[in-house]
PyMOL Python script that loads the backbone (N, CA, C, O; Angstrom):
from pymol import cmd

cmd.read_pdbstr("""\
ATOM      1  N   UNK A   1      27.332  -1.023  17.305  1.00  0.00           N
ATOM      2  CA  UNK A   1      27.071  -1.209  15.899  1.00  0.00           C
ATOM      3  C   UNK A   1      25.811  -0.429  15.550  1.00  0.00           C
ATOM      4  O   UNK A   1      24.889  -0.317  16.358  1.00  0.00           O
ATOM      5  N   UNK A   2      25.786   0.104  14.345  1.00  0.00           N
ATOM      6  CA  UNK A   2      24.599   0.798  13.856  1.00  0.00           C
ATOM      7  C   UNK A   2      23.811  -0.149  12.962  1.00  0.00           C
ATOM      8  O   UNK A   2      24.340  -0.712  12.003  1.00  0.00           O
ATOM      9  N   UNK A   3      22.542  -0.311  13.298  1.00  0.00           N
ATOM     10  CA  UNK A   3      21.649  -1.154  12.510  1.00  0.00           C
ATOM     11  C   UNK A   3      20.582  -0.255  11.906  1.00  0.00           C
ATOM     12  O   UNK A   3      19.894   0.470  12.624  1.00  0.00           O
ATOM     13  N   UNK A   4      20.446  -0.304  10.577  1.00  0.00           N
ATOM     14  CA  UNK A   4      19.381   0.420   9.895  1.00  0.00           C
ATOM     15  C   UNK A   4      18.439  -0.594   9.295  1.00  0.00           C
ATOM     16  O   UNK A   4      18.859  -1.577   8.684  1.00  0.00           O
ATOM     17  N   UNK A   5      17.145  -0.337   9.480  1.00  0.00           N
ATOM     18  CA  UNK A   5      16.142  -1.308   9.048  1.00  0.00           C
ATOM     19  C   UNK A   5      14.926  -0.577   8.514  1.00  0.00           C
ATOM     20  O   UNK A   5      14.416   0.343   9.155  1.00  0.00           O
ATOM     21  N   UNK A   6      14.459  -0.982   7.341  1.00  0.00           N
ATOM     22  CA  UNK A   6      13.192  -0.451   6.815  1.00  0.00           C
ATOM     23  C   UNK A   6      12.073  -1.319   7.370  1.00  0.00           C
ATOM     24  O   UNK A   6      12.173  -2.545   7.406  1.00  0.00           O
ATOM     25  N   UNK A   7      11.007  -0.657   7.801  1.00  0.00           N
ATOM     26  CA  UNK A   7       9.902  -1.367   8.436  1.00  0.00           C
ATOM     27  C   UNK A   7       8.585  -0.845   7.877  1.00  0.00           C
ATOM     28  O   UNK A   7       8.355   0.364   7.838  1.00  0.00           O
ATOM     29  N   UNK A   8       7.731  -1.751   7.448  1.00  0.00           N
ATOM     30  CA  UNK A   8       6.416  -1.382   6.927  1.00  0.00           C
ATOM     31  C   UNK A   8       5.402  -1.349   8.066  1.00  0.00           C
ATOM     32  O   UNK A   8       5.469  -2.157   8.992  1.00  0.00           O
ATOM     33  N   UNK A   9       4.474  -0.416   7.990  1.00  0.00           N
ATOM     34  CA  UNK A   9       3.349  -0.397   8.919  1.00  0.00           C
ATOM     35  C   UNK A   9       3.465   0.562  10.084  1.00  0.00           C
ATOM     36  O   UNK A   9       2.533   0.656  10.884  1.00  0.00           O
ATOM     37  N   UNK A  10       4.573   1.279  10.214  1.00  0.00           N
ATOM     38  CA  UNK A  10       4.708   2.241  11.311  1.00  0.00           C
ATOM     39  C   UNK A  10       4.077   3.568  10.884  1.00  0.00           C
ATOM     40  O   UNK A  10       4.459   4.141   9.863  1.00  0.00           O
ATOM     41  N   UNK A  11       3.116   4.049  11.665  1.00  0.00           N
ATOM     42  CA  UNK A  11       2.401   5.255  11.257  1.00  0.00           C
ATOM     43  C   UNK A  11       2.230   6.301  12.349  1.00  0.00           C
ATOM     44  O   UNK A  11       1.803   7.419  12.061  1.00  0.00           O
ATOM     45  N   UNK A  12       2.554   5.965  13.606  1.00  0.00           N
ATOM     46  CA  UNK A  12       2.215   6.906  14.684  1.00  0.00           C
ATOM     47  C   UNK A  12       3.182   6.781  15.866  1.00  0.00           C
ATOM     48  O   UNK A  12       4.096   5.956  15.864  1.00  0.00           O
ATOM     49  N   UNK A  13       2.952   7.609  16.852  1.00  0.00           N
ATOM     50  CA  UNK A  13       3.768   7.600  18.055  1.00  0.00           C
ATOM     51  C   UNK A  13       3.727   6.276  18.790  1.00  0.00           C
ATOM     52  O   UNK A  13       4.727   5.865  19.379  1.00  0.00           O
ATOM     53  N   UNK A  14       2.598   5.608  18.767  1.00  0.00           N
ATOM     54  CA  UNK A  14       2.499   4.294  19.409  1.00  0.00           C
ATOM     55  C   UNK A  14       3.444   3.306  18.736  1.00  0.00           C
ATOM     56  O   UNK A  14       4.077   2.490  19.407  1.00  0.00           O
ATOM     57  N   UNK A  15       3.539   3.378  17.418  1.00  0.00           N
ATOM     58  CA  UNK A  15       4.449   2.505  16.674  1.00  0.00           C
ATOM     59  C   UNK A  15       5.894   2.764  17.094  1.00  0.00           C
ATOM     60  O   UNK A  15       6.666   1.827  17.303  1.00  0.00           O
ATOM     61  N   UNK A  16       6.249   4.031  17.215  1.00  0.00           N
ATOM     62  CA  UNK A  16       7.601   4.405  17.633  1.00  0.00           C
ATOM     63  C   UNK A  16       7.895   3.828  19.011  1.00  0.00           C
ATOM     64  O   UNK A  16       8.955   3.242  19.229  1.00  0.00           O
ATOM     65  N   UNK A  17       6.969   3.990  19.927  1.00  0.00           N
ATOM     66  CA  UNK A  17       7.147   3.497  21.294  1.00  0.00           C
ATOM     67  C   UNK A  17       7.263   1.968  21.316  1.00  0.00           C
ATOM     68  O   UNK A  17       8.075   1.412  22.055  1.00  0.00           O
ATOM     69  N   UNK A  18       6.453   1.303  20.508  1.00  0.00           N
ATOM     70  CA  UNK A  18       6.445  -0.164  20.485  1.00  0.00           C
ATOM     71  C   UNK A  18       7.766  -0.732  19.971  1.00  0.00           C
ATOM     72  O   UNK A  18       8.336  -1.630  20.590  1.00  0.00           O
ATOM     73  N   UNK A  19       8.255  -0.216  18.849  1.00  0.00           N
ATOM     74  CA  UNK A  19       9.491  -0.770  18.295  1.00  0.00           C
ATOM     75  C   UNK A  19      10.700  -0.363  19.134  1.00  0.00           C
ATOM     76  O   UNK A  19      11.635  -1.148  19.297  1.00  0.00           O
ATOM     77  N   UNK A  20      10.686   0.847  19.660  1.00  0.00           N
ATOM     78  CA  UNK A  20      11.778   1.279  20.533  1.00  0.00           C
ATOM     79  C   UNK A  20      11.824   0.404  21.775  1.00  0.00           C
ATOM     80  O   UNK A  20      12.895  -0.054  22.173  1.00  0.00           O
ATOM     81  N   UNK A  21      10.683   0.172  22.383  1.00  0.00           N
ATOM     82  CA  UNK A  21      10.614  -0.668  23.578  1.00  0.00           C
ATOM     83  C   UNK A  21      11.047  -2.098  23.314  1.00  0.00           C
ATOM     84  O   UNK A  21      11.694  -2.718  24.158  1.00  0.00           O
ATOM     85  N   UNK A  22      10.696  -2.626  22.151  1.00  0.00           N
ATOM     86  CA  UNK A  22      11.068  -4.000  21.811  1.00  0.00           C
ATOM     87  C   UNK A  22      12.579  -4.144  21.681  1.00  0.00           C
ATOM     88  O   UNK A  22      13.159  -5.130  22.137  1.00  0.00           O
ATOM     89  N   UNK A  23      13.205  -3.162  21.061  1.00  0.00           N
ATOM     90  CA  UNK A  23      14.666  -3.206  20.900  1.00  0.00           C
ATOM     91  C   UNK A  23      15.345  -2.999  22.246  1.00  0.00           C
ATOM     92  O   UNK A  23      16.296  -3.705  22.582  1.00  0.00           O
ATOM     93  N   UNK A  24      14.857  -2.028  23.017  1.00  0.00           N
ATOM     94  CA  UNK A  24      15.483  -1.739  24.310  1.00  0.00           C
ATOM     95  C   UNK A  24      15.214  -2.822  25.352  1.00  0.00           C
ATOM     96  O   UNK A  24      15.924  -2.895  26.355  1.00  0.00           O
ATOM     97  N   UNK A  25      14.221  -3.649  25.137  1.00  0.00           N
ATOM     98  CA  UNK A  25      13.996  -4.783  26.041  1.00  0.00           C
ATOM     99  C   UNK A  25      15.144  -5.791  25.919  1.00  0.00           C
ATOM    100  O   UNK A  25      15.485  -6.472  26.886  1.00  0.00           O
ATOM    101  N   UNK A  26      15.732  -5.878  24.728  1.00  0.00           N
ATOM    102  CA  UNK A  26      16.854  -6.787  24.494  1.00  0.00           C
ATOM    103  C   UNK A  26      18.202  -6.122  24.754  1.00  0.00           C
ATOM    104  O   UNK A  26      19.165  -6.784  25.142  1.00  0.00           O
ATOM    105  N   UNK A  27      18.266  -4.810  24.539  1.00  0.00           N
ATOM    106  CA  UNK A  27      19.490  -4.036  24.777  1.00  0.00           C
ATOM    107  C   UNK A  27      19.086  -2.710  25.403  1.00  0.00           C
ATOM    108  O   UNK A  27      18.838  -1.738  24.689  1.00  0.00           O
ATOM    109  N   UNK A  28      19.015  -2.658  26.736  1.00  0.00           N
ATOM    110  CA  UNK A  28      18.560  -1.441  27.421  1.00  0.00           C
ATOM    111  C   UNK A  28      19.380  -0.196  27.100  1.00  0.00           C
ATOM    112  O   UNK A  28      18.879   0.918  27.253  1.00  0.00           O
ATOM    113  N   UNK A  29      20.616  -0.355  26.663  1.00  0.00           N
ATOM    114  CA  UNK A  29      21.462   0.791  26.349  1.00  0.00           C
ATOM    115  C   UNK A  29      21.317   1.252  24.895  1.00  0.00           C
ATOM    116  O   UNK A  29      21.959   2.221  24.489  1.00  0.00           O
ATOM    117  N   UNK A  30      20.491   0.578  24.120  1.00  0.00           N
ATOM    118  CA  UNK A  30      20.338   0.920  22.703  1.00  0.00           C
ATOM    119  C   UNK A  30      19.768   2.322  22.545  1.00  0.00           C
ATOM    120  O   UNK A  30      18.883   2.746  23.289  1.00  0.00           O
ATOM    121  N   UNK A  31      20.305   3.031  21.551  1.00  0.00           N
ATOM    122  CA  UNK A  31      19.743   4.330  21.157  1.00  0.00           C
ATOM    123  C   UNK A  31      18.992   4.093  19.856  1.00  0.00           C
ATOM    124  O   UNK A  31      19.574   3.665  18.859  1.00  0.00           O
ATOM    125  N   UNK A  32      17.701   4.373  19.876  1.00  0.00           N
ATOM    126  CA  UNK A  32      16.838   4.046  18.740  1.00  0.00           C
ATOM    127  C   UNK A  32      16.218   5.322  18.196  1.00  0.00           C
ATOM    128  O   UNK A  32      15.683   6.133  18.951  1.00  0.00           O
ATOM    129  N   UNK A  33      16.293   5.497  16.875  1.00  0.00           N
ATOM    130  CA  UNK A  33      15.631   6.607  16.190  1.00  0.00           C
ATOM    131  C   UNK A  33      14.703   6.016  15.139  1.00  0.00           C
ATOM    132  O   UNK A  33      15.101   5.162  14.347  1.00  0.00           O
ATOM    133  N   UNK A  34      13.459   6.485  15.145  1.00  0.00           N
ATOM    134  CA  UNK A  34      12.465   5.997  14.195  1.00  0.00           C
ATOM    135  C   UNK A  34      12.019   7.170  13.321  1.00  0.00           C
ATOM    136  O   UNK A  34      11.628   8.217  13.836  1.00  0.00           O
ATOM    137  N   UNK A  35      12.076   6.994  12.016  1.00  0.00           N
ATOM    138  CA  UNK A  35      11.608   8.005  11.070  1.00  0.00           C
ATOM    139  C   UNK A  35      10.343   7.473  10.399  1.00  0.00           C
ATOM    140  O   UNK A  35      10.408   6.632   9.502  1.00  0.00           O
ATOM    141  N   UNK A  36       9.207   7.970  10.843  1.00  0.00           N
ATOM    142  CA  UNK A  36       7.940   7.487  10.296  1.00  0.00           C
ATOM    143  C   UNK A  36       7.791   7.842   8.816  1.00  0.00           C
ATOM    144  O   UNK A  36       7.223   7.067   8.047  1.00  0.00           O
ATOM    145  N   UNK A  37       8.298   9.008   8.415  1.00  0.00           N
ATOM    146  CA  UNK A  37       8.129   9.444   7.028  1.00  0.00           C
ATOM    147  C   UNK A  37       8.853   8.540   6.031  1.00  0.00           C
ATOM    148  O   UNK A  37       8.414   8.403   4.889  1.00  0.00           O
ATOM    149  N   UNK A  38       9.955   7.926   6.453  1.00  0.00           N
ATOM    150  CA  UNK A  38      10.685   7.033   5.554  1.00  0.00           C
ATOM    151  C   UNK A  38      10.531   5.562   5.931  1.00  0.00           C
ATOM    152  O   UNK A  38      10.973   4.681   5.194  1.00  0.00           O
ATOM    153  N   UNK A  39       9.907   5.295   7.074  1.00  0.00           N
ATOM    154  CA  UNK A  39       9.719   3.916   7.516  1.00  0.00           C
ATOM    155  C   UNK A  39      11.015   3.233   7.893  1.00  0.00           C
ATOM    156  O   UNK A  39      11.212   2.053   7.604  1.00  0.00           O
ATOM    157  N   UNK A  40      11.911   3.983   8.547  1.00  0.00           N
ATOM    158  CA  UNK A  40      13.195   3.400   8.913  1.00  0.00           C
ATOM    159  C   UNK A  40      13.449   3.493  10.417  1.00  0.00           C
ATOM    160  O   UNK A  40      12.988   4.406  11.102  1.00  0.00           O
ATOM    161  N   UNK A  41      14.192   2.520  10.888  1.00  0.00           N
ATOM    162  CA  UNK A  41      14.673   2.495  12.265  1.00  0.00           C
ATOM    163  C   UNK A  41      16.192   2.495  12.183  1.00  0.00           C
ATOM    164  O   UNK A  41      16.778   1.736  11.410  1.00  0.00           O
ATOM    165  N   UNK A  42      16.829   3.349  12.984  1.00  0.00           N
ATOM    166  CA  UNK A  42      18.273   3.340  13.131  1.00  0.00           C
ATOM    167  C   UNK A  42      18.554   3.091  14.600  1.00  0.00           C
ATOM    168  O   UNK A  42      18.078   3.830  15.461  1.00  0.00           O
ATOM    169  N   UNK A  43      19.322   2.057  14.888  1.00  0.00           N
ATOM    170  CA  UNK A  43      19.615   1.706  16.274  1.00  0.00           C
ATOM    171  C   UNK A  43      21.111   1.566  16.483  1.00  0.00           C
ATOM    172  O   UNK A  43      21.795   0.858  15.744  1.00  0.00           O
ATOM    173  N   UNK A  44      21.608   2.256  17.506  1.00  0.00           N
ATOM    174  CA  UNK A  44      22.978   2.042  17.983  1.00  0.00           C
ATOM    175  C   UNK A  44      22.842   0.992  19.065  1.00  0.00           C
ATOM    176  O   UNK A  44      22.324   1.276  20.146  1.00  0.00           O
ATOM    177  N   UNK A  45      23.307  -0.229  18.784  1.00  0.00           N
ATOM    178  CA  UNK A  45      23.015  -1.351  19.667  1.00  0.00           C
ATOM    179  C   UNK A  45      24.067  -2.443  19.545  1.00  0.00           C
ATOM    180  O   UNK A  45      24.838  -2.478  18.585  1.00  0.00           O
ATOM    181  N   UNK A  46      24.087  -3.316  20.512  1.00  0.00           N
ATOM    182  CA  UNK A  46      24.946  -4.501  20.443  1.00  0.00           C
ATOM    183  C   UNK A  46      24.240  -5.641  19.708  1.00  0.00           C
ATOM    184  O   UNK A  46      24.854  -6.671  19.429  1.00  0.00           O
ATOM    185  N   UNK A  47      22.976  -5.466  19.399  1.00  0.00           N
ATOM    186  CA  UNK A  47      22.199  -6.497  18.715  1.00  0.00           C
ATOM    187  C   UNK A  47      22.586  -6.595  17.245  1.00  0.00           C
ATOM    188  O   UNK A  47      23.037  -5.621  16.642  1.00  0.00           O
ATOM    189  N   UNK A  48      22.407  -7.769  16.686  1.00  0.00           N
ATOM    190  CA  UNK A  48      22.630  -7.967  15.248  1.00  0.00           C
ATOM    191  C   UNK A  48      21.419  -7.454  14.478  1.00  0.00           C
ATOM    192  O   UNK A  48      20.345  -7.291  15.056  1.00  0.00           O
ATOM    193  N   UNK A  49      21.576  -7.199  13.188  1.00  0.00           N
ATOM    194  CA  UNK A  49      20.420  -6.808  12.388  1.00  0.00           C
ATOM    195  C   UNK A  49      19.274  -7.830  12.473  1.00  0.00           C
ATOM    196  O   UNK A  49      18.104  -7.449  12.506  1.00  0.00           O
ATOM    197  N   UNK A  50      19.611  -9.113  12.509  1.00  0.00           N
ATOM    198  CA  UNK A  50      18.578 -10.151  12.605  1.00  0.00           C
ATOM    199  C   UNK A  50      17.830 -10.064  13.936  1.00  0.00           C
ATOM    200  O   UNK A  50      16.618 -10.271  13.979  1.00  0.00           O
ATOM    201  N   UNK A  51      18.540  -9.760  15.012  1.00  0.00           N
ATOM    202  CA  UNK A  51      17.890  -9.630  16.320  1.00  0.00           C
ATOM    203  C   UNK A  51      16.972  -8.415  16.360  1.00  0.00           C
ATOM    204  O   UNK A  51      15.882  -8.475  16.928  1.00  0.00           O
ATOM    205  N   UNK A  52      17.408  -7.320  15.760  1.00  0.00           N
ATOM    206  CA  UNK A  52      16.562  -6.117  15.701  1.00  0.00           C
ATOM    207  C   UNK A  52      15.318  -6.415  14.873  1.00  0.00           C
ATOM    208  O   UNK A  52      14.208  -6.067  15.276  1.00  0.00           O
ATOM    209  N   UNK A  53      15.491  -7.049  13.731  1.00  0.00           N
ATOM    210  CA  UNK A  53      14.354  -7.387  12.872  1.00  0.00           C
ATOM    211  C   UNK A  53      13.378  -8.308  13.595  1.00  0.00           C
ATOM    212  O   UNK A  53      12.165  -8.141  13.472  1.00  0.00           O
ATOM    213  N   UNK A  54      13.892  -9.275  14.345  1.00  0.00           N
ATOM    214  CA  UNK A  54      13.028 -10.199  15.087  1.00  0.00           C
ATOM    215  C   UNK A  54      12.248  -9.467  16.171  1.00  0.00           C
ATOM    216  O   UNK A  54      11.067  -9.750  16.376  1.00  0.00           O
ATOM    217  N   UNK A  55      12.885  -8.538  16.864  1.00  0.00           N
ATOM    218  CA  UNK A  55      12.201  -7.773  17.917  1.00  0.00           C
ATOM    219  C   UNK A  55      11.079  -6.931  17.327  1.00  0.00           C
ATOM    220  O   UNK A  55       9.995  -6.841  17.903  1.00  0.00           O
ATOM    221  N   UNK A  56      11.343  -6.314  16.173  1.00  0.00           N
ATOM    222  CA  UNK A  56      10.334  -5.497  15.494  1.00  0.00           C
ATOM    223  C   UNK A  56       9.180  -6.381  15.012  1.00  0.00           C
ATOM    224  O   UNK A  56       8.014  -6.009  15.150  1.00  0.00           O
ATOM    225  N   UNK A  57       9.497  -7.529  14.457  1.00  0.00           N
ATOM    226  CA  UNK A  57       8.474  -8.452  13.967  1.00  0.00           C
ATOM    227  C   UNK A  57       7.589  -8.950  15.096  1.00  0.00           C
ATOM    228  O   UNK A  57       6.389  -9.150  14.904  1.00  0.00           O
ATOM    229  N   UNK A  58       8.177  -9.154  16.282  1.00  0.00           N
ATOM    230  CA  UNK A  58       7.389  -9.601  17.441  1.00  0.00           C
ATOM    231  C   UNK A  58       6.315  -8.586  17.813  1.00  0.00           C
ATOM    232  O   UNK A  58       5.284  -8.946  18.382  1.00  0.00           O
ATOM    233  N   UNK A  59       6.560  -7.314  17.491  1.00  0.00           N
ATOM    234  CA  UNK A  59       5.579  -6.265  17.780  1.00  0.00           C
ATOM    235  C   UNK A  59       4.517  -6.160  16.681  1.00  0.00           C
ATOM    236  O   UNK A  59       3.590  -5.357  16.787  1.00  0.00           O
ATOM    237  N   UNK A  60       4.653  -6.968  15.630  1.00  0.00           N
ATOM    238  CA  UNK A  60       3.647  -7.000  14.579  1.00  0.00           C
ATOM    239  C   UNK A  60       3.959  -6.154  13.354  1.00  0.00           C
ATOM    240  O   UNK A  60       3.103  -5.963  12.490  1.00  0.00           O
ATOM    241  N   UNK A  61       5.192  -5.643  13.278  1.00  0.00           N
ATOM    242  CA  UNK A  61       5.596  -4.850  12.117  1.00  0.00           C
ATOM    243  C   UNK A  61       6.420  -5.717  11.191  1.00  0.00           C
ATOM    244  O   UNK A  61       6.997  -6.721  11.607  1.00  0.00           O
ATOM    245  N   UNK A  62       6.470  -5.314   9.910  1.00  0.00           N
ATOM    246  CA  UNK A  62       7.151  -6.134   8.913  1.00  0.00           C
ATOM    247  C   UNK A  62       8.463  -5.498   8.490  1.00  0.00           C
ATOM    248  O   UNK A  62       8.473  -4.519   7.743  1.00  0.00           O
ATOM    249  N   UNK A  63       9.589  -6.063   8.975  1.00  0.00           N
ATOM    250  CA  UNK A  63      10.885  -5.575   8.501  1.00  0.00           C
ATOM    251  C   UNK A  63      11.025  -5.868   7.011  1.00  0.00           C
ATOM    252  O   UNK A  63      10.653  -6.941   6.537  1.00  0.00           O
ATOM    253  N   UNK A  64      11.563  -4.904   6.290  1.00  0.00           N
ATOM    254  CA  UNK A  64      11.712  -5.073   4.832  1.00  0.00           C
ATOM    255  C   UNK A  64      13.123  -5.488   4.484  1.00  0.00           C
ATOM    256  O   UNK A  64      13.438  -5.678   3.309  1.00  0.00           O
TER     257      UNK A  64
END
""", "prot")
cmd.dss("prot")
cmd.show_as("cartoon", "prot")
cmd.util.cbc("prot")
cmd.orient("prot")
């Protein structure tokens, strides 16, 4: 499933690594793309949108 999520507060490579790692910790096979310029995450994953949002929130970012 493809999950697209807008996230506030991502500004750098560390942010990309943090949210990617959080999603892949729950689904190691997930393919995650982060676009800092638009503040979006696109993940090909078995996780639900709510699970992706929760993983991102655990890292301190605010899913929109």
